[in-house]
C-alpha positions, -999 to +999 in steps of 0.1 A: +563+402+370+556+382+401+574+381+435+594+347+437+605+364+396+612+398+416+624+385+450+647+354+450+672+347+463+693+323+436+692+299+408+700+259+407+707+237+375+696+204+373+717+197+334+715+159+321+745+158+300+727+124+282+722+103+312+740+117+334+740+150+354+767+174+358+779+187+395+807+203+415+823+193+439+826+227+466+856+249+477+866+234+510+870+266+524+864+280+560+824+290+566+820+286+534+783+273+531+783+234+525+826+230+520+832+206+505+803+193+497+791+179+454+770+206+443+746+218+411+756+241+394+743+277+404+747+304+423+728+334+432+714+363+423+732+394+409+712+432+401+687+431+376+686+392+365+659+370+364+661+336+374+668+318+336+694+350+332+717+340+366+710+300+361+725+306+326+751+332+337+761+307+366+761+278+342+784+297+324+814+312+350+813+276+363+812+251+332+815+276+301+786+260+290+758+283+275+728+266+266+697+282+252+670+291+281+644+271+262+663+241+273+658+252+317+622+240+328+615+252+363+610+223+383+604+240+418+605+270+431+616+270+473+601+290+495+630+295+520+648+308+551+672+330+533+646+334+504+632+323+474+655+293+456+645+287+417+655+242+403+657+244+368+661+213+351+679+204+314+684+176+295+716+181+268+731+158+243+761+130+259+781+150+250+787+185+273+805+166+292+831+177+265+822+207+266+823+220+298+855+239+307+862+240+345+856+279+359+876+290+390+851+281+418+846+246+431+876+215+433+867+203+399+831+191+386+824+151+365+793+137+351+772+108+372+743+097+378+714+111+389+704+082+415+747+081+426+736+123+435+706+118+453+722+084+478+756+107+482+760+109+517+784+139+502+757+162+486+742+192+502+711+174+512+684+199+503+693+196+470+694+153+472+658+154+473+646+180+455+672+157+425+652+129+436+618+142+434+622+156+401+640+120+390+605+104+400+590+133+375+602+121+348 
């Protein structure tokens, strides 16, 4: 297992439901990084998790969705100041929005056009760039 798989901080998912991207509005709590911003599903790793297991667990917790690992494709492995972050993309059917069961983290969720996320000033800035770069590859 290479270092990026063994020692990573967390994982995020650019999850497409048909033509839309599923996004979460972060909690607006004092001290929370990027409080109130639009975010992608995902989060910090738990002990022993692989990047895939981390992002799929977070997706279940945040949006109540179970995706097969085979749908995940690695979009970026980012060496950030706080540690290695994995970014995955998955393309599912439009009816994924009907299966969402929002969890207890964040203020809410919504489907939106991916280009809208890239342009949104209230979306996490480096996620906007990562998504924009990914969109140019598909």
